[in-house]
DRENDO-1510 file (C-alpha; in Angstrom, 1 decimal, always signed):
<recs>
REC; n; res; u; v; w
REC; 1; MET; -3.3; -4.7; +17.2 .
REC; 2; ILE; +0.0; -4.0; +15.6 .
REC; 3; VAL; +2.4; -1.2; +16.6 .
REC; 4; TRP; +4.6; -0.8; +13.5 .
REC; 5; ILE; +7.9; +1.0; +14.3 .
REC; 6; ASN; +9.3; +2.5; +11.1 .
REC; 7; GLY; +12.5; +4.4; +10.4 .
REC; 8; THR; +15.5; +4.1; +8.3 .
REC; 9; PHE; +18.5; +1.8; +9.1 .
REC; 10; GLY; +20.1; +3.0; +12.3 .
REC; 11; ALA; +17.1; +4.7; +13.8 .
REC; 12; GLY; +16.9; +2.2; +16.7 .
REC; 13; LYS; +13.8; +0.3; +15.7 .
REC; 14; THR; +14.8; -3.2; +16.9 .
REC; 15; SER; +16.2; -2.2; +20.3 .
REC; 16; THR; +13.2; +0.0; +20.9 .
REC; 17; ALA; +10.8; -2.8; +19.8 .
REC; 18; ARG; +12.3; -5.2; +22.3 .
REC; 19; GLU; +11.7; -2.8; +25.1 .
REC; 20; LEU; +8.2; -1.9; +23.9 .
REC; 21; ALA; +7.2; -5.6; +23.7 .
REC; 22; GLY; +7.9; -5.8; +27.4 .
REC; 23; LEU; +6.0; -2.6; +28.3 .
REC; 24; LEU; +2.8; -3.3; +26.4 .
REC; 25; PRO; +0.3; -5.9; +27.9 .
REC; 26; ASP; +0.6; -9.1; +26.0 .
REC; 27; GLY; +3.2; -7.6; +23.7 .
REC; 28; THR; +5.1; -9.8; +21.3 .
REC; 29; LEU; +8.1; -8.9; +19.1 .
REC; 30; TYR; +7.5; -9.8; +15.4 .
REC; 31; ASP; +10.4; -9.1; +13.1 .
REC; 32; PRO; +9.5; -9.5; +9.4 .
REC; 33; GLU; +13.2; -9.6; +8.5 .
REC; 34; LEU; +13.1; -13.2; +9.5 .
REC; 35; ILE; +10.7; -13.8; +6.6 .
REC; 36; GLY; +13.2; -12.2; +4.3 .
REC; 37; ASP; +15.9; -14.5; +5.6 .
REC; 38; ALA; +13.6; -17.5; +5.0 .
REC; 39; LEU; +12.9; -16.5; +1.4 .
REC; 40; ARG; +16.6; -16.1; +0.7 .
REC; 41; ARG; +16.9; -19.8; +1.6 .
REC; 42; LEU; +13.7; -20.9; -0.2 .
REC; 43; LEU; +13.6; -19.0; -3.4 .
REC; 44; PRO; +15.9; -19.9; -6.4 .
REC; 45; HIS; +19.0; -17.7; -6.9 .
REC; 46; LYS; +17.7; -16.6; -10.2 .
REC; 47; ARG; +14.6; -15.1; -8.7 .
REC; 48; LEU; +16.5; -13.4; -5.9 .
REC; 49; ALA; +18.9; -11.9; -8.4 .
REC; 50; GLU; +15.9; -10.1; -10.0 .
REC; 51; VAL; +15.4; -7.9; -7.0 .
REC; 52; CYS; +17.6; -5.5; -5.0 .
REC; 53; ASP; +15.7; -5.9; -1.7 .
REC; 54; TYR; +13.5; -8.7; -0.4 .
REC; 55; GLN; +10.8; -6.2; +0.1 .
REC; 56; ASP; +10.5; -6.1; -3.7 .
REC; 57; LEU; +9.2; -9.7; -3.5 .
REC; 58; PRO; +5.4; -9.9; -3.6 .
REC; 59; SER; +5.8; -13.1; -1.6 .
REC; 60; TRP; +7.6; -11.2; +1.3 .
REC; 61; ARG; +4.8; -8.6; +1.5 .
REC; 62; ARG; +2.1; -11.3; +1.4 .
REC; 63; LEU; +3.8; -13.5; +4.0 .
REC; 64; VAL; +4.4; -10.5; +6.4 .
REC; 65; VAL; +0.6; -10.1; +6.5 .
REC; 66; ASP; -0.2; -13.8; +6.7 .
REC; 67; ALA; +2.3; -14.4; +9.5 .
REC; 68; ALA; +1.1; -11.4; +11.5 .
REC; 69; ALA; -2.5; -12.5; +11.2 .
REC; 70; ALA; -1.6; -16.1; +12.3 .
REC; 71; MET; +0.4; -14.8; +15.3 .
REC; 72; LEU; -2.4; -12.6; +16.4 .
REC; 73; ALA; -4.9; -15.4; +16.0 .
REC; 74; GLU; -2.8; -17.6; +18.2 .
REC; 75; LEU; -1.5; -15.2; +20.8 .
REC; 76; GLY; -3.8; -12.2; +20.7 .
REC; 77; GLY; -2.5; -9.0; +22.3 .
REC; 78; VAL; -0.1; -6.6; +20.5 .
REC; 79; LEU; +2.5; -7.3; +17.9 .
REC; 80; VAL; +5.4; -4.9; +17.9 .
REC; 81; VAL; +6.9; -4.8; +14.4 .
REC; 82; PRO; +10.3; -3.1; +13.8 .
REC; 83; MET; +10.5; -2.8; +10.0 .
REC; 84; THR; +11.6; -0.1; +7.6 .
REC; 85; LEU; +9.0; +0.8; +5.0 .
REC; 86; LEU; +10.2; +3.6; +2.8 .
REC; 87; ARG; +8.2; +2.9; -0.3 .
REC; 88; GLN; +4.7; +4.2; +0.1 .
REC; 89; GLU; +3.1; +1.6; -2.2 .
REC; 90; TYR; +4.5; -1.2; +0.0 .
REC; 91; ARG; +3.1; +0.5; +3.1 .
REC; 92; ASP; -0.2; +0.8; +1.2 .
REC; 93; GLU; -0.2; -2.9; +0.3 .
REC; 94; ILE; +0.8; -4.3; +3.7 .
REC; 95; PHE; -1.3; -1.9; +5.8 .
REC; 96; GLY; -4.2; -2.3; +3.4 .
REC; 97; ALA; -4.1; -6.1; +3.6 .
REC; 98; LEU; -3.9; -5.9; +7.4 .
REC; 99; ALA; -6.9; -3.5; +7.5 .
REC; 100; ALA; -8.8; -6.0; +5.3 .
REC; 101; ARG; -8.3; -8.6; +8.0 .
REC; 102; ARG; -9.6; -6.1; +10.6 .
REC; 103; ILE; -6.1; -5.8; +12.2 .
REC; 104; PRO; -5.6; -2.2; +13.4 .
REC; 105; VAL; -2.2; -0.7; +12.9 .
REC; 106; ARG; -0.6; +2.1; +14.9 .
REC; 107; HIS; +2.3; +3.5; +12.8 .
REC; 108; VAL; +5.2; +5.1; +14.6 .
REC; 109; LEU; +8.2; +6.8; +13.0 .
REC; 110; LEU; +11.6; +7.0; +14.8 .
REC; 111; ALA; +13.2; +10.1; +13.3 .
REC; 112; PRO; +16.6; +11.1; +14.9 .
REC; 113; ALA; +18.6; +13.8; +13.2 .
REC; 114; GLU; +20.7; +12.6; +10.2 .
REC; 115; THR; +24.0; +13.3; +12.0 .
REC; 116; ILE; +22.9; +11.0; +14.8 .
REC; 117; LEU; +21.8; +8.3; +12.2 .
REC; 118; ARG; +25.2; +8.4; +10.6 .
REC; 119; GLU; +27.0; +8.2; +14.0 .
REC; 120; ARG; +24.8; +5.2; +15.0 .
REC; 121; ILE; +25.5; +3.4; +11.7 .
REC; 122; ALA; +29.3; +3.8; +12.2 .
REC; 123; ARG; +29.1; +2.9; +15.9 .
REC; 124; ARG; +27.0; -0.2; +15.3 .
REC; 125; GLN; +29.5; -1.5; +12.7 .
REC; 126; GLU; +32.4; -0.9; +15.1 .
REC; 127; THR; +30.8; -2.6; +18.1 .
REC; 128; GLU; +29.6; -5.8; +16.4 .
REC; 129; PRO; +31.0; -8.9; +18.1 .
REC; 130; GLU; +32.1; -10.2; +14.7 .
REC; 131; PRO; +33.7; -8.3; +11.9 .
REC; 132; ALA; +30.9; -6.6; +10.0 .
REC; 133; ASP; +30.4; -6.8; +6.2 .
REC; 134; PRO; +31.4; -3.3; +4.8 .
REC; 135; ARG; +28.5; -3.7; +2.4 .
REC; 136; ASP; +26.0; -3.5; +5.3 .
REC; 137; ARG; +27.4; +0.0; +6.2 .
REC; 138; THR; +27.2; +1.1; +2.6 .
REC; 139; TRP; +23.6; -0.2; +2.4 .
REC; 140; ALA; +22.6; +1.7; +5.5 .
REC; 141; TYR; +24.2; +5.0; +4.3 .
REC; 142; ASP; +22.7; +4.6; +0.8 .
REC; 143; HIS; +19.2; +4.5; +2.3 .
REC; 144; ILE; +19.5; +7.8; +4.1 .
REC; 145; PRO; +18.6; +9.8; +0.9 .
REC; 146; VAL; +15.8; +7.4; +0.2 .
REC; 147; TYR; +14.5; +8.0; +3.7 .
REC; 148; ARG; +14.9; +11.7; +3.3 .
REC; 149; GLN; +12.7; +11.6; +0.2 .
REC; 150; ALA; +10.1; +9.5; +2.0 .
REC; 151; LEU; +9.8; +11.8; +5.0 .
REC; 152; GLY; +6.9; +13.8; +3.4 .
REC; 153; TRP; +4.4; +10.9; +3.4 .
REC; 154; LEU; +6.0; +9.2; +6.5 .
REC; 155; THR; +5.5; +12.2; +8.8 .
REC; 156; ALA; +2.0; +12.7; +7.4 .
REC; 157; ASP; +1.1; +9.1; +8.1 .
REC; 158; ALA; +2.9; +8.2; +11.3 .
REC; 159; HIS; +3.3; +9.4; +14.9 .
REC; 160; VAL; +6.8; +10.9; +14.8 .
REC; 161; ILE; +9.2; +10.6; +17.7 .
REC; 162; ASP; +12.7; +12.2; +17.6 .
REC; 163; ASN; +14.6; +9.6; +19.5 .
REC; 164; GLY; +18.0; +11.1; +18.9 .
REC; 165; PRO; +18.5; +12.1; +22.6 .
REC; 166; LEU; +16.6; +9.1; +24.0 .
REC; 167; THR; +17.6; +5.6; +25.0 .
REC; 168; ALA; +15.8; +2.6; +23.6 .
REC; 169; ARG; +13.9; +2.3; +26.9 .
REC; 170; GLU; +12.9; +6.0; +26.9 .
REC; 171; THR; +11.8; +5.7; +23.3 .
REC; 172; ALA; +9.7; +2.7; +24.1 .
REC; 173; GLU; +8.1; +4.5; +27.0 .
REC; 174; ARG; +7.2; +7.4; +24.7 .
REC; 175; ILE; +5.6; +5.0; +22.3 .
REC; 176; ALA; +3.7; +3.1; +25.0 .
REC; 177; GLU; +2.3; +6.4; +26.3 .
REC; 178; ALA; +1.3; +7.5; +22.8 .
REC; 179; VAL; -0.5; +4.2; +22.3 .
REC; 180; ARG; -2.2; +4.5; +25.7 .
REC; 181; THR; -3.4; +8.1; +25.1 .
REC; 182; ASP; -4.2; +7.4; +21.4 .
REC; 183; ALA; -1.7; +10.1; +20.3 .
REC; 184; ALA; -0.4; +7.3; +18.0 .
REC; 185; GLY; -3.8; +6.7; +16.4 .
REC; 186; ILE; -5.0; +3.8; +14.4 .
REC; 187; CYS; -4.0; +4.2; +10.8 .
REC; 188; ASP; -7.1; +5.3; +8.9 .
REC; 189; ILE; -6.4; +3.3; +5.8 .
REC; 190; VAL; -9.7; +2.0; +4.3 .
REC; 191; GLN; -10.8; -1.4; +5.4 .
REC; 192; THR; -11.8; -3.4; +2.4 .
REC; 193; PRO; -12.8; -7.0; +3.4 .
REC; 194; GLU; -10.9; -9.7; +1.6 .
REC; 195; PRO; -13.2; -11.5; -0.9 .
REC; 196; THR; -14.1; -15.1; -0.3 .
REC; 197; ARG; -15.1; -15.8; -3.9 .
REC; 198; GLU; -15.1; -14.2; -7.4 .
REC; 199; THR; -16.2; -10.6; -7.4 .
REC; 200; VAL; -17.8; -8.2; -9.9 .
REC; 201; ALA; -16.2; -4.8; -10.0 .
REC; 202; ALA; -17.3; -1.7; -12.0 .
REC; 203; GLY; -14.9; +1.1; -13.0 .
REC; 204; VAL; -15.8; +4.4; -14.8 .
REC; 205; LEU; -13.5; +6.2; -17.2 .
REC; 206; LEU; -13.8; +9.9; -17.1 .
REC; 207; PHE; -12.1; +12.2; -19.6 .
REC; 208; ASP; -11.0; +15.8; -19.8 .
REC; 209; ASP; -11.2; +18.1; -22.8 .
REC; 210; GLN; -7.9; +16.6; -24.1 .
REC; 211; ASP; -9.3; +13.1; -23.9 .
REC; 212; ARG; -7.0; +12.2; -21.1 .
REC; 213; VAL; -8.4; +9.7; -18.7 .
REC; 214; LEU; -8.9; +10.2; -14.9 .
REC; 215; LEU; -7.0; +7.8; -12.6 .
REC; 216; VAL; -7.0; +7.7; -8.8 .
REC; 217; ASP; -4.3; +6.6; -6.3 .
REC; 218; PRO; -5.8; +4.4; -3.6 .
REC; 219; THR; -4.2; +4.3; -0.2 .
REC; 220; TYR; -4.9; +0.6; +0.4 .
REC; 221; LYS; -3.2; -1.1; -2.5 .
REC; 222; PRO; -0.3; -0.5; -4.8 .
REC; 223; GLY; -0.7; +1.1; -8.2 .
REC; 224; TRP; -3.2; +3.6; -9.6 .
REC; 225; GLU; -6.8; +2.6; -10.4 .
REC; 226; PHE; -9.9; +3.7; -12.1 .
REC; 227; PRO; -12.7; +5.3; -10.1 .
REC; 228; GLY; -15.0; +2.4; -9.1 .
REC; 229; GLY; -15.3; -0.6; -6.9 .
REC; 230; VAL; -16.9; -3.9; -6.1 .
REC; 231; VAL; -20.6; -4.3; -7.1 .
REC; 232; GLU; -22.7; -4.9; -4.0 .
REC; 233; ALA; -25.3; -7.7; -3.8 .
REC; 234; GLY; -28.4; -6.9; -5.8 .
REC; 235; GLU; -26.8; -3.9; -7.4 .
REC; 236; ALA; -26.5; -3.3; -11.2 .
REC; 237; PRO; -22.9; -2.8; -12.3 .
REC; 238; ALA; -23.5; +0.5; -14.0 .
REC; 239; CYS; -25.2; +1.8; -10.9 .
REC; 240; ALA; -22.3; +0.6; -8.8 .
REC; 241; GLY; -20.0; +2.6; -11.0 .
REC; 242; VAL; -22.1; +5.7; -10.6 .
REC; 243; ARG; -22.3; +5.2; -6.8 .
REC; 244; GLU; -18.5; +4.8; -6.5 .
REC; 245; VAL; -17.8; +7.9; -8.5 .
REC; 246; ALA; -20.1; +9.9; -6.2 .
REC; 247; GLU; -18.5; +8.4; -3.1 .
REC; 248; GLU; -14.9; +8.7; -4.3 .
REC; 249; LEU; -14.9; +11.9; -6.2 .
REC; 250; GLY; -18.0; +13.8; -5.0 .
REC; 251; LEU; -19.2; +13.8; -8.6 .
REC; 252; THR; -22.8; +13.0; -9.6 .
REC; 253; LEU; -23.2; +11.4; -13.1 .
REC; 254; GLU; -26.4; +12.5; -14.7 .
REC; 255; GLN; -26.7; +9.5; -17.0 .
REC; 256; VAL; -26.0; +5.8; -16.7 .
REC; 257; PRO; -22.6; +5.3; -18.3 .
REC; 258; GLY; -22.2; +3.1; -21.4 .
REC; 259; LEU; -20.3; -0.2; -21.3 .
REC; 260; LEU; -16.8; -0.3; -22.8 .
REC; 261; VAL; -15.3; -3.7; -21.8 .
REC; 262; VAL; -16.1; -6.8; -19.8 .
REC; 263; ASP; -12.9; -8.4; -18.7 .
REC; 264; TRP; -12.7; -11.9; -17.0 .
REC; 265; GLU; -9.8; -11.8; -14.5 .
REC; 266; PRO; -8.8; -15.4; -13.8 .
REC; 267; PRO; -8.1; -16.3; -10.2 .
REC; 268; ARG; -4.4; -16.1; -9.2 .
REC; 269; SER; -3.8; -17.2; -5.6 .
REC; 270; PRO; -4.4; -15.5; -3.2 .
REC; 271; ALA; -6.8; -13.4; -5.4 .
REC; 272; TYR; -10.1; -14.9; -6.5 .
REC; 273; GLY; -10.5; -12.9; -9.8 .
REC; 274; GLY; -13.9; -12.3; -11.3 .
REC; 275; LEU; -15.6; -9.9; -13.8 .
REC; 276; ARG; -14.2; -6.4; -14.3 .
REC; 277; LEU; -16.3; -3.9; -16.2 .
REC; 278; LEU; -15.3; -0.5; -17.5 .
REC; 279; PHE; -17.9; +2.1; -18.4 .
REC; 280; ASP; -17.6; +5.4; -20.2 .
REC; 281; GLY; -18.5; +8.2; -17.9 .
REC; 282; GLY; -18.0; +10.9; -20.5 .
REC; 283; ARG; -16.1; +14.1; -20.6 .
REC; 284; LEU; -15.7; +16.4; -17.5 .
REC; 285; THR; -15.7; +20.1; -17.9 .
REC; 286; ARG; -13.1; +22.2; -16.2 .
REC; 287; GLN; -15.7; +23.2; -13.6 .
REC; 288; ASP; -16.4; +19.5; -12.9 .
REC; 289; ALA; -12.7; +18.8; -12.4 .
REC; 290; GLU; -12.4; +21.7; -10.0 .
REC; 291; ARG; -15.2; +20.2; -7.9 .
REC; 292; LEU; -13.6; +16.8; -7.5 .
REC; 293; ARG; -13.1; +15.9; -3.8 .
REC; 294; LEU; -11.2; +12.8; -2.4 .
REC; 295; PRO; -12.0; +10.8; +0.7 .
REC; 296; GLY; -8.8; +11.0; +2.7 .
REC; 297; PRO; -8.6; +7.4; +4.1 .
REC; 298; GLU; -9.3; +5.8; +0.7 .
REC; 299; LEU; -7.8; +7.9; -2.1 .
REC; 300; ARG; -4.6; +9.9; -2.0 .
REC; 301; ALA; -4.7; +11.7; -5.4 .
REC; 302; TRP; -6.2; +11.9; -8.8 .
REC; 303; ARG; -4.9; +13.0; -12.2 .
REC; 304; PHE; -5.7; +13.0; -15.9 .
REC; 305; VAL; -3.2; +11.0; -17.9 .
REC; 306; THR; -2.6; +10.0; -21.5 .
REC; 307; GLU; -2.6; +6.4; -22.5 .
REC; 308; THR; +1.2; +6.4; -22.6 .
REC; 309; GLU; +1.4; +7.9; -19.1 .
REC; 310; ALA; -1.1; +5.4; -17.8 .
REC; 311; ALA; +1.3; +2.6; -18.8 .
REC; 312; GLY; +3.7; +3.8; -16.1 .
REC; 313; LEU; +1.0; +4.0; -13.4 .
REC; 314; LEU; -1.3; +1.1; -13.8 .
REC; 315; PRO; -0.4; -2.6; -13.1 .
REC; 316; PRO; +0.0; -4.4; -16.4 .
REC; 317; GLN; -3.3; -6.2; -16.6 .
REC; 318; ARG; -5.2; -3.1; -15.5 .
REC; 319; TYR; -3.4; -1.1; -18.2 .
REC; 320; GLU; -4.4; -3.7; -20.8 .
REC; 321; ARG; -8.0; -3.3; -19.7 .
REC; 322; LEU; -7.7; +0.5; -20.2 .
REC; 323; ARG; -6.0; +0.1; -23.5 .
REC; 324; TRP; -8.8; -2.0; -24.9 .
REC; 325; ALA; -11.5; +0.2; -23.3 .
REC; 326; LEU; -10.1; +3.2; -25.2 .
REC; 327; ARG; -10.2; +1.1; -28.4 .
REC; 328; ALA; -13.8; +0.2; -27.7 .
REC; 329; ARG; -14.6; +3.9; -27.2 .
REC; 330; GLU; -13.0; +4.8; -30.5 .
REC; 331; ARG; -14.9; +2.0; -32.3 .
REC; 332; GLY; -18.2; +2.6; -30.7 .
REC; 333; HIS; -18.9; -0.9; -29.4 .
REC; 334; PRO; -17.9; -2.8; -26.3 .
REC; 335; LEU; -15.4; -5.6; -26.1 .
REC; 336; TYR; -15.2; -8.9; -24.2 .
REC; 337; LEU; -11.7; -9.7; -22.7 .
REC; 338; GLU; -10.2; -12.5; -20.8 .
REC; 339; ALA; -7.2; -11.6; -18.7 .
REC; 340; GLY; -7.0; -8.3; -20.5 .
REC; 341; ARG; -7.0; -9.7; -24.0 .
REC; 342; PRO; -9.8; -9.8; -26.5 .
REC; 343; THR; -11.1; -13.2; -27.3 .
REC; 344; PRO; -10.9; -14.3; -31.0 .
</recs>
């Protein structure tokens, strides 16, 4: 199990985590910041200059999960992780990957008042044994507005503790009690097993009366997606798409949807790739749209978007798949793609 202690800079995560690791049976402190430090040494300066924060590196997010899984396999028990996660898509990616490995996560947010945060940032800089870099203080202050904007999803997702009046030991005792009593429950992000070979996935495009396409926002991975999912053993891809639409949106399609594109997604480590099919689920009426229902642990939201709007929501290869699916719909015949591109 993982107890993930979140909060902005100055919230007291690391000192609390040290105390908590000693309170929990078989508790071990695991600080992903060390992975960031390693990547700063390993990656070329040119690559590091392309990002503002090591959390923006896909390799950091992947290694955080890999290292956590390796430590739990070797040590067992509980990993206590003091790490700020203010971008929901990064929380989705990391917690989703942990869930796929059947590693439960209890998410705790330390949320002292902003005045206390600012006092702690100033005091920490003044009490460092060596002169502190003024940029560190600016960095911490600059993230307070980002943290404030993230509070909506953070407080909905995590067990919140106002540790403003508490010592690190007292805060750790509160967390240990919340874990023991299940007040800090296991994050209910969907558990999608990691594939061990190429997969076949079926997505269904649904349109409104303005020909905008329906996208959904999954909780377990970054970026928006089409309704759909992995085809199960012995299942026809079109039927898989119909099943997924019913499970994800509460919508029953009366007819088997027509094929728009078949896209071969090449393997890119650590992903295995495979066939990605998109089907035309037709146009939804206003009444259909009003009846859409989302499963909380799996999907966060849905919306109809134009092709241009989709470009800002979908990962690039997924957007290319959509773009060609829309062309196939206009032309009235399906297309075969490889890596999102039509073959000659």
